C-alpha positions as CSV (number, residue, x, y, z in Angstrom):
1,X,13.3,19.4,19.7
2,X,13.7,16.1,17.8
3,X,11.2,14.6,15.4
4,X,12.8,11.2,15.4
5,X,9.9,9.5,17.2
6,X,7.4,10.9,14.6
7,X,9.7,10.0,11.7
8,X,10.0,6.5,13.0
9,X,6.3,6.1,13.2
10,X,6.0,7.2,9.6
11,X,8.7,4.7,8.5
12,X,6.8,2.0,10.5
13,X,3.5,3.0,8.8
14,X,5.2,2.7,5.4
15,X,6.6,-0.8,6.2
16,X,3.2,-2.0,7.5
17,X,1.4,-0.6,4.4
18,X,3.7,-2.5,2.1
19,X,2.4,-5.7,3.7
20,X,-1.0,-4.9,2.2
21,X,-3.7,-7.1,3.8
22,X,-1.1,-9.3,5.5
23,X,0.9,-12.4,4.5
24,X,-2.1,-14.7,4.7
25,X,-4.3,-12.6,2.4
26,X,-1.5,-12.0,0.0
27,X,-0.7,-15.7,-0.2
28,X,-4.4,-16.4,-0.8
29,X,-4.4,-13.9,-3.7
30,X,-1.3,-15.5,-5.2
31,X,-2.7,-19.0,-4.6
32,X,-5.7,-18.1,-6.8
33,X,-3.2,-17.3,-9.6
34,X,-3.8,-13.6,-9.2
35,X,-1.2,-10.8,-8.8
36,X,-1.5,-8.5,-5.8
37,X,-2.0,-4.7,-6.4
38,X,1.7,-3.9,-6.1
39,X,2.6,-6.6,-8.6
40,X,-0.1,-5.5,-11.0
41,X,1.3,-1.9,-10.9
42,X,4.9,-3.1,-11.3
43,X,3.9,-5.1,-14.3
44,X,2.1,-2.1,-15.9
45,X,4.6,0.7,-15.5
46,X,8.2,1.2,-16.4
47,X,10.5,-0.6,-13.9
48,X,11.3,1.5,-10.9
49,X,9.2,4.5,-12.0
50,X,6.2,4.1,-9.6
51,X,6.1,6.7,-6.9
52,X,3.2,6.0,-4.5
53,X,1.2,8.8,-3.1
54,X,-0.6,8.3,0.3
55,X,1.1,5.0,1.2
56,X,1.0,5.8,4.9
57,X,-2.8,6.6,4.9
58,X,-4.9,4.1,6.8
59,X,-6.4,3.3,10.1
60,X,-3.7,2.8,12.8
61,X,-4.1,0.8,16.1
62,X,-2.2,2.0,19.1
63,X,-1.3,0.6,22.5
64,X,-2.0,2.2,25.9
65,X,1.2,4.3,25.6
66,X,0.2,5.6,22.1
67,X,2.7,3.4,20.2
68,X,1.6,2.3,16.8
69,X,0.9,-1.5,16.8
70,X,-0.7,-2.1,13.4
71,X,-2.2,-0.3,10.5
72,X,-5.0,-1.2,8.1
73,X,-3.8,0.4,4.9
74,X,-6.1,2.2,2.4
75,X,-7.3,-0.4,-0.1
76,X,-6.3,1.8,-3.0
77,X,-2.8,2.3,-4.4
78,X,-2.3,5.6,-6.2
79,X,0.9,7.1,-7.7
80,X,2.8,8.6,-10.6
81,X,4.9,6.5,-13.0
82,X,5.9,6.2,-16.6
83,X,4.8,3.8,-19.2
84,X,7.2,3.6,-22.2
85,X,8.7,6.8,-20.9
86,X,5.5,8.7,-20.8
87,X,4.2,10.2,-17.5
88,X,1.0,8.6,-16.1
89,X,-1.0,8.3,-13.0
90,X,-1.6,4.6,-12.1
91,X,-3.9,3.1,-9.6
92,X,-4.9,-0.3,-8.3
93,X,-7.5,-1.6,-5.8
94,X,-5.9,-3.9,-3.2
95,X,-8.2,-6.8,-2.8
96,X,-6.1,-8.3,0.0
97,X,-7.6,-5.4,2.2
98,X,-11.1,-5.1,0.8
99,X,-11.8,-8.1,-1.4
100,X,-14.1,-7.6,-4.4
101,X,-14.5,-3.9,-3.8
102,X,-13.8,-2.0,-7.0
103,X,-15.1,1.1,-5.3
104,X,-12.3,1.1,-2.7
105,X,-11.0,4.5,-3.6
106,X,-14.3,6.2,-3.3
C-alpha cells in the first residue's frame, strides 16, 4: 500500500497555506506598508529558526473526485523558534485571511 497520494495532498496543503490569503490580499497588506504574518515572524525570530506547527490546518475545498482544489488556511501562525538563541513560542495573526481579527486563534 502506498501513501503517496496522501503525502502529495499534505505537500499541496502546505504550499497553499504558504500563500496565506492569496496574492491579492498579501499585495494589499504590503501596499499599506504593513508586513504580512510570515514576514513579521521572520523579522522577530532568529533567521531560519521558525518551525511552524499546524501549517496544513484549514478548510479544504475538493472537486467531485475528492481532489484538493484550494484551502483557506487557519488565520493564526504558531510555532517554535529562537530569539537571540533562546527558545520561544512565536505567533502571528494573519490579517490577509481574517482582517482585523486579533482573536483569530481563539
